[in-house]
N, C-alpha and C positions, 0 to 999 in steps of 0.2 A: 284748061280746067281751073275752076274756081277753088281757091284754097279754103278750107273750113275756117269759120270764124273763130278767132282766138279770144278766150275769156281769161283775163289775167288772174293768176293765183294771188290771193291777198294775204293769207296767213303763212307764217314760216313752215307750218306743218304741210300745208297744201303745196308750197313750193318744193319742199323736200320730197313729197310724194311724186311730183312730176319729174324731178331729177332721177328718182329711183326707177320710174317707169321707162324713162329714156335709156338708162343704163341697162335695165333688164332686156329691153328690145335689142339694144346693141350687142349684148352678150349672146342672146339667142341667135341672131343673124350671123355673128362671127363664128359661133360654134358650128353652125350648119354649113356656112359657105367660106369661112376663112376671113380673117380681119381685112386683108387686102381687097376683098371683093365687095365690101360693104360701103355704101355711100351715105352721105348725110341725108339725102332724099329717101334712101331705103329705110334708114332708122326712123325718119319722120313718118313714113307711110306705115311702118310696123306698129308704131305707138299711137297712130291716129292724129298726129299733129301736122301742121304746116311746117315747112322748113324754117320759116321765119320765127315760128313759135319755139322750135327746138333751140334756135340761136339765142333765145332769151336766157337759156339755162346753160348752154355750152356754146362758146363762140364758134367752134369749128368741129368738124368730124374728128380731127386729131385730139381735141380736148376731151371729147367723149371717151375715146379709147385710152387716153392717158389716165383718166380717172378710173376706167375699168382695170387698167394695169395696176394702179395703186390698190384697188380692191383685191386683185389676185395676189399681189405681194403680201397683203395682210393675211389672206387665207393660207398662203404657203408658209408664212412665218409661224402661225399658230400650229400648223401640222408638223413642221420641222422641229419646233421646240418640244412638242409633245412626244415625238419619237426619239429625240436625241439621247436620253438616258439609256434606253435599252438597245436602240439600233446602232448608235455611234454616228459620227458626223457624216460619213459618205452616204450611207443608206438614208439617213434622216434628211439630207439635202436633196438627194436625187429621186428617191421613190415618190415623194409628193409632186415633183416636177413631172415625172413619167405619167402620173395620174391626172395631170392638168394640161392637156394639149393646148387649150386656149391660152393659158398663161405662157406657155412656151412660144406660141404664135405671136403673142404680144411682145415677149422679150426679143424676138427676132426682128421686130420692127420699131422698137422704141427709139433707138438712136438714128436709124436711117429715115424714119418717116414721122413717127408720132411726136417727136420733140421739135418738129418744124410746124409752122403755121399755127402757133399757139401764143397766148399772151404771157407776159412775164409773170403775173400772179399764178397762172396755171402751172407754169414751169416751176416756180418756187415751191408751190404746195407739193408737187410730185417729188421733186428732188429732196426736200426736207423729209418727207415721209419715207421714201425709199432708203435714204441714208440712216434714218433711225432704225428701220427694220434690219438693214445689213449689220449695223452695230449690235443690235440685240442678238441676232442669230450668230454673229461672229463671236460674241462673248460666250455663248453656249458651246460653240465649237471648241474654244479654248478650254472650257471647263471639262470637256470630255475627250481631250486629246493632249498631245505634247506641245501644241502650238501656243504661242502667246496670244493675247487678245487682238493685237494689231495683225498678227498673222492669220487669226481666225477670220477677221474682217476681210483680209486679202483673199482667203479661200472662198468665202461666200460671194464676194464680188466676182471672182473668176467663175464660180458655178453659174451665176446668172448670165454672164456674158457667153460662156461656152454653151449653155443650154439654148440660147437664142440661135447661135450659129449652127449647132448640131441639129436642132429641130428643123431649121430651114433646109439643111442638106438631106436629112432623113425623111423629109416630107416633100417629095418632088412635085413639080407641076404635072398636069395631064400630058403635056408634050414629052417631058422627060420619062414619065411612066411608060409611055408608048415606046420610047427609044430603048428603055431598059428591057422591055418585053422582047423587042427585036434583037437586042444585042446584050445578052446576059453578062458578057465579059466586062461590060462597062458598069453594069448594076452592082457587081461585087465590090466596087469602090465606094458605094454609098455607106456611110458609117452607121452602125446600129446605135440608136440614140442612147439608151440606158447604159449599155456595156461600155461604150466609148466615154461617156461622161464620168462614170464611176472610175474607170481606169485613169482618166486624166486627173481627177481629184485625188486619187490615191497617190499618183506620182507627185502632185503638189504637196500633199501632206508629208510625204517622205523627203521631198527635196527642199522645201522652204527652210527648215531648220539648218540645213547645210550652208545656207547663204547668210547666216547671221554674222555680223561683224565680230 
């Protein structure tokens, strides 16, 4: 199959529009089929570009989804900060995660997949932005709890890590879903995402101060 002719974007605005179109296509495909199922070729076909054209804006499939993960971190940060004063830290951290399955899917794959096969500049951008968001939300946790700011940062870091692990466990593959239907006694061991995450964070909020020197 002949790849469509590529017309280079000249202006910064046009380049940004193309990056946004690639990210939008990647988000839609991952929302429908799961991050793991989407290939670079699939994103290219969805947006109407050749794979070589997509690579001009994102070096790899992993870089696309790492940038999408950063977008999701920013969206979650805004929602968590808005809810914190009334909802308190646990609900403010967990409820927006529960409402964002794509973000949880991305969290489940950042360290195992998405931080591999990427350039150093892409890794640097992602890590700097993620750390700024964690510090921001961690400071808000400290303001609305008995935790110190460093402890608030620790809680937010744990929330992101636990969300990725729990989402993967609570969202089984088709094979495991079939197994659980056949053997319900195994299915009862699957952790409910929201309740388990809230309980874990409550335990951390209660326990972290007891570990202070």
